[in-house]
NUVEXVEX-918711 format. One record per atom (N, C-alpha, C): x, y, z; residue in three letters. Coordinates in steps of 0.1 Angstrom, whole numbers, plus 5000, padded with zeros to 4 digits. Example, Ala and Ser with C-alpha at 12.3 -4.5 7.8 and 13.67 -1.06 7.14 Angstrom:
2
513249435078ALA512349555078ALA513249675078ALA512849785071SER513749895071SER512950005079SER
//
This chain:
150
515645424633MET516545474643MET515845574652MET515045664646HIS514345764654HIS513445704664HIS512745594661GLY511845524670GLY512645474683GLY513845434681SER514545384693SER514945494702SER515245614697VAL515545734705VAL514345774713VAL513145774707ILE511945804714ILE511645704725ILE511845574722VAL511545474732VAL512545484744VAL513845524741ARG514745534752ARG514545664760ARG514045774754THR513945904761THR512545914768THR511545834763LEU510245854769LEU510245824784LEU510845714789PRO510945694804PRO511545814811PRO512545874805ALA513145994812ALA512246104813ALA511446134802ILE510446244802ILE509346214812ILE508846084812LEU507846054822LEU508346064836LEU509546034839ALA510146044852ALA510246194856ALA510646274847ALA510746424850ALA509346484852ALA508346434845CYS507046484847CYS506546444861CYS506746314864ALA506346264877ALA506946344888ALA508246374887PHE508946444897PHE508446584898PHE508146654887ALA507546784887ALA506246794894ALA505346694891VAL504046684898VAL504246664913VAL505046574916ALA505346544931ALA505846664938ALA506546754931CYS507046874938CYS506146984937CYS504946974932GLY503947074932GLY503947164920GLY504747134909ALA504747214897ALA503447194890ALA502947304883ASP501847284875ASP502147234861ASP501147194853THR501447134840THR502147234831THR502047364833ASN502747454824ASN504247464826ASN504647424838ASP506147434842ASP506947344833ASP506447224829ALA507147134820ALA507347194807ALA506347254801THR506447314788THR507147444788THR507147514799ASP507847644800ASP509347624798ASP509847514803SER511347504802SER511747474787SER510747434779LEU511047394765LEU511047524756LEU510447624761THR510347754753THR511447844758THR512147914749PRO513148014754PRO512448124762PRO513048174772ALA512548284780ALA512648414772ALA511648494773PRO511648614765PRO512748704770PRO513348794762GLY514348884766GLY513748994774GLY514449084779PRO513949194787PRO513049284778PRO511949334785ALA511049424778ALA511649554775ALA511349614764PRO511949744761PRO511549844771PRO512449934775ALA512150034785ALA511150134779ALA510150164787THR509050264783THR509050384792THR509850384803SER509850494812SER510650614807SER510150724809THR510850844805THR511750904816THR511550834828ALA512350884840ALA513850834838ALA514750914842PRO516150874840PRO516450764850PRO517350674847PRO517650564856PRO518350614868PRO518150534879SER518850574891SER520350554890SER521150604899PRO522650584898PRO523050444898PRO522250354903THR522650214903THR522250144890THR521550214882GLY521150154869GLY519850084869GLY519150084881THR517850024881THR516850144882THR515550114879ALA514550214879ALA514250244894ALA514050374897ALA513750414910ALA512250384913ALA511950324925ALA510550304929ALA509950434933ALA508650444931PRO507950564935PRO508050584950PRO508150704954ALA508350744968ALA507050704976ALA507150644987VAL506050614996VAL505950725006VAL504850795007PRO504750905016PRO504850865030PRO505450955038ASP505650935052ASP504350995059ASP503750915068GLY502450965074GLY502651095081GLY503751115088ALA503951235096ALA504051355086ALA504751335075ALA504851445065ALA503451475058ALA502751375056VAL501351395050VAL500551465060VAL500551425073TYR499851495083TYR500151645083TYR501451675083GLN501951815084GLN501451895072GLN501451825060GLN501051895048GLN499551925048GLN498751825052TYR497251845050TYR496451865062TYR496951835074CYS496151835086CYS496551925097CYS497851955098ALA498452025110ALA497852165111ALA497552235100GLU497052375101GLU495852385109GLU494952285109CYS493752285117CYS493852195129CYS494452085128HIS494551995139HIS495751995148HIS496652095144GLY497852115152GLY499052035148GLY500252085149VAL501452015145VAL501651895155VAL501151915167ASP501251805177ASP499951725179ASP499051735170LEU497751675170LEU496751725181LEU497151825188ARG496351875199ARG495351975195ARG495152005182GLY494152095178GLY494552235177GLY493752325171THR493952465170THR492652535171THR492552665169ASP491252725169ASP490452695156ASP491052615147LYS490352575135LYS489852435135LYS490352355144GLY490052215144GLY490352145157GLY489652035160PRO489851965172PRO491051875173PRO491451845186SER492551765188SER492251615184SER493251555177GLN493151415173GLN493451325185GLN493851385196LEU494151305208LEU492951305217LEU491851365214SER490651365221SER490151225222SER489551185233ILE489051055235ILE487951025225ILE487351125219ILE486351105209ILE486851045197ILE488151055194TYR488751005182TYR489450865184TYR489150805196GLU489750675198GLU489050575188GLU489750465184PRO489250385173PRO487850325175PRO487450295187ASN486150235189ASN484950345187ASN485350465188HIS484250575186HIS484350625171HIS485550665167HIS485750715153HIS486750615147HIS486350515140GLY487250415134GLY487950475122GLY488750395116ASP489550445104ASP488650475092ASP487550405091TYR486550435080TYR486050585082TYR485750625094ALA485250755097ALA486350865092ALA487550825095TYR488650915091TYR488750925075TYR488650805069ARG488650805054ARG487550895048ARG486350875053VAL485250955048VAL485451105051VAL485851135063ALA486051275067ALA487051345058ALA488151275056ILE489251325048ILE488851345033ILE488251235028ARG487851235014ARG486651325011ARG485651325019ASP484351385016ASP484051505025ASP484851525036GLY484551625045GLY483451575055GLY483151645065THR482151605075THR481451725082THR480251705086ARG479551805093ARG480051825108ARG479951945113GLU480351965126GLU479551875136GLU480351805144HIS479751725155HIS480951705165HIS480651705178HIS481651695188HIS482551815189HIS482351915181TRP483252035182TRP482452155177TRP483052275178TRP482452395175TRP483252475164TRP483952405156PHE484852475146PHE484152485133PHE482952435131GLY482352435118GLY482552305111GLY481952295099ASP482152165091ASP483552155086ASP484052035085MET485352005079MET485151985064MET485852065056PRO485852045042PRO486651925037PRO486351865026PRO487151755021PRO488651805019PRO489551715020VAL490951745018VAL491251735003VAL491651844997GLU491851844982GLU493151774979GLU493251704968ASP494451654962ASP495251554970ASP494551484979ILE495251384987ILE494951244981ILE495951164980THR495751034974THR495250924984THR494750814980ASP494250714989ASP495450664997ASP496650644991LEU497750604999LEU498150705009LEU498050835006GLU498350935016GLU497350935028GLU496050905024ILE495050895035ILE495350785044ILE495750665039GLU496050555047GLU497350585056GLU498250645050LYS499550685058LYS499250775069LYS498350875066VAL498050975077VAL497250915088VAL496350825084ILE495550755095ILE496450665103ILE497350595097SER498350515104SER499150605114SER499650715109PHE500350815117PHE499550855129PHE498350895127ILE497450945138ILE497250835148ILE496950715143ARG496750605153ARG498050575161ARG499150575154ALA500450555162ALA500650665172ALA500350785169GLU500550895178GLU499550885190GLU498350845187GLN497350825197GLN497750725207GLN498350615202GLN498750505210GLN500050555218GLN500950625212ARG502150665218ARG501850775229ARG500950865226LEU500750985235LEU499550965244LEU498650875241GLY497450855249GLY496350955245GLY495150935251PHE494051025247PHE493751125258PHE493251235254GLU492851345264GLU491351325267GLU490951345279GLN489551335283GLN488751455279GLN
//
């Protein structure tokens, strides 16, 4: 009797496999449906849940806020420079002359005085790679919005 069940269900299994292959499923998809899905992983976060009951995503820094925190003291709240650092709207800082890589290196490692008379720029302490990318994006957007000074 068991043999007749296998003979009758084998064509159905083969048809299902052929359909899965035709639809782009990989070979693991057929066996995945046969094993029960694991339950939710145990919570390991020590952060309290958000009011909606889901874990809160880490805050993504705002480029303008990062600029104000790390750069504005020397480069001006309006990017136009101070007596401590040059304007980021200077034509010297347009992307074809000082690209994003130059900004990354200057922020992370500091840079020697060139194109200005303010002295060497020290590395920015305690800034993350994500914050560096956000501040560069902010500066580039402001350069495009405000234009460059000659």
